[in-house]
C-alpha positions, 0 to 999 in steps of 0.5 A: 965847289960851285952850285952846279958842281954839287948838283952834278955830283949828287946826280952822278951819285944817284945814277951810280946807286940806280946802276948798282941796284940794277946790277944786283937785280940781275944776279937775283935768280928768276925762273929763267937762266941768265949769265948774270946769275953766275958771272960774279961768283968768286972762283979760286984758280991759279992761286988767286980769287977770280970772277967766273966771267974771267975764267969762262964763257957763260951762255944760256942756250935754253931758258932753263940752262946755263952752259959754262965753257972754261977758257982753260980745261984745268979750271973745271974743278975750281969753277965747280967748287966755286959754284957749289960754295956760292949760295945759288942753290944750283948743282953743276953737272960737269960734262968733260970740259963743259959745266951745265947748270940746270935752273930749277923752277922757283917755289912760291915761298922762294919767289916771295923771299926773292921779292923781299930781297929785291925790296931790301936792295932797292931800299939801300939804293934809296938810302944812297940817293937820299945821302947824295941829296943831303950832301948836295943840300949841305954844300949849297947851305955852306955856299949860302952861309959863306955869302957866295949865293943868296937865300933865294938861290939856296931855295931854288937849288934845294927844289932842283935837288929834290926834283932830281931825287924824286926822278931817281926814286921813281926810277928805282920804284919802276925797276922794283915793280918790273923785277917783282913782276918777273919773279912772280911770273910762273 
């Protein structure tokens, strides 16, 4: 593996960590309705476990309401059960072939708990980024040990990898700050 490949792999891994974190943030409930809150809920339907987004159209017609329209009316009860079994804390209201999810206002205590969850998810992403950095530096050190690159090349590469790491950690911090502000906004 060349130096460029190891740096590219590290950067790609870091991008995936940030992408995963932002996807997880979308599922954290704020005071407003978002289809991302429920789209990945597991629902037992047709004899297997499926994601809700595969079974229904999810819309947010109002700031505090999600409407779920199943593609097949026979899955309404399965979807309702899946929502109840998830730990969302939202009670679905079945209205014929449509399921309505009213999003309640968050209490101050719940907002703080969600902010802690955001920080935990962000720290997991930072750990993934540091792991990518470590792997890239180890690959560069191996190349230097094998005589493929000089010690100066190694130092330059380590500096470059650290700059990339710092960029992605700053991006994580920016996302955390925005999500916390969104959570604390009444």
